[in-house]
C-alpha positions in Angstrom: 223.0 -40.7 183.4 219.3 -40.8 182.2 218.3 -43.2 179.4 218.0 -41.8 175.9 214.4 -41.5 174.9 213.2 -43.9 172.1 211.8 -42.7 168.9 208.3 -44.1 168.9 205.0 -44.2 167.1 201.7 -44.6 168.8 199.8 -47.7 167.8 196.0 -48.1 168.0 194.3 -51.2 166.7 191.4 -53.6 167.2 192.5 -57.0 168.4 190.5 -60.2 168.8 189.3 -60.3 172.5 190.7 -63.9 173.0 194.1 -62.9 171.8 194.2 -59.8 173.9 193.2 -61.8 177.0 196.1 -64.3 176.3 198.5 -61.3 175.7 197.4 -59.7 179.0 198.0 -63.0 180.8 201.4 -63.4 179.2 202.5 -59.9 180.2 201.4 -60.5 183.8 203.2 -63.9 183.9 206.5 -62.6 182.5 206.3 -59.3 184.3 206.6 -57.1 181.2 204.7 -54.1 180.2 202.5 -54.5 177.2 204.8 -52.2 175.2 207.9 -54.1 176.0 206.2 -57.5 175.4 204.8 -56.3 172.1 208.2 -55.0 170.9 210.0 -58.2 171.8 207.4 -60.5 170.3 207.1 -58.6 167.0 210.9 -58.2 166.8 211.5 -61.9 167.4 208.9 -62.8 164.8 210.4 -60.5 162.2 213.9 -61.7 163.0 212.8 -65.3 162.4 211.0 -64.4 159.2 214.1 -62.6 157.9 216.4 -65.5 158.8 214.1 -68.0 157.0 213.9 -65.6 154.0 217.7 -65.6 153.7 217.9 -69.4 153.9 215.3 -69.8 151.1 216.7 -67.1 148.8 220.4 -67.9 149.1 
Protein backbone atom coordinates (compact mmCIF):
# COMPACT_ATOMS: atom_id res chain seq x y z
CA UNK A 1 0.00 0.00 0.00
CA UNK A 2 1.56 3.35 -1.01
CA UNK A 3 2.16 6.06 1.54
CA UNK A 4 -0.36 8.85 1.78
CA UNK A 5 1.04 12.08 0.35
CA UNK A 6 1.71 14.87 2.82
CA UNK A 7 0.13 18.25 2.54
CA UNK A 8 3.09 20.57 2.08
CA UNK A 9 4.15 24.15 1.49
CA UNK A 10 7.30 25.08 -0.41
CA UNK A 11 9.73 27.12 1.69
CA UNK A 12 12.31 29.49 0.22
CA UNK A 13 14.49 31.58 2.51
CA UNK A 14 17.92 33.06 2.89
CA UNK A 15 19.99 31.45 5.64
CA UNK A 16 23.34 32.47 7.10
CA UNK A 17 26.05 30.54 5.24
CA UNK A 18 27.65 29.19 8.44
CA UNK A 19 24.34 27.86 9.72
CA UNK A 20 23.62 26.22 6.37
CA UNK A 21 27.05 24.57 6.34
CA UNK A 22 26.40 23.20 9.84
CA UNK A 23 22.93 22.04 8.78
CA UNK A 24 24.28 20.28 5.68
CA UNK A 25 26.93 18.53 7.80
CA UNK A 26 24.29 17.50 10.34
CA UNK A 27 22.07 16.04 7.61
CA UNK A 28 24.97 14.05 6.19
CA UNK A 29 26.00 12.73 9.61
CA UNK A 30 22.51 11.62 10.64
CA UNK A 31 21.57 10.38 7.18
CA UNK A 32 18.43 12.48 6.80
CA UNK A 33 17.19 14.54 3.93
CA UNK A 34 17.19 18.28 4.52
CA UNK A 35 13.39 18.25 4.48
CA UNK A 36 13.10 15.54 7.12
CA UNK A 37 15.81 17.08 9.30
CA UNK A 38 14.20 20.53 9.08
CA UNK A 39 10.75 19.15 9.95
CA UNK A 40 12.09 17.22 12.95
CA UNK A 41 14.24 20.07 14.27
CA UNK A 42 11.50 22.69 13.97
CA UNK A 43 8.86 20.35 15.39
CA UNK A 44 11.06 19.49 18.39
CA UNK A 45 11.78 23.16 19.02
CA UNK A 46 8.09 24.11 18.89
CA UNK A 47 7.15 21.15 21.11
CA UNK A 48 9.72 22.30 23.69
CA UNK A 49 8.44 25.89 23.47
CA UNK A 50 4.83 24.81 23.94
CA UNK A 51 5.73 22.56 26.87
CA UNK A 52 7.60 25.40 28.61
CA UNK A 53 4.77 27.82 27.85
CA UNK A 54 2.27 25.50 29.59
CA UNK A 55 4.53 25.24 32.65
CA UNK A 56 4.84 29.00 33.03
CA UNK A 57 1.18 29.80 32.38
CA UNK A 58 -0.39 27.09 34.49
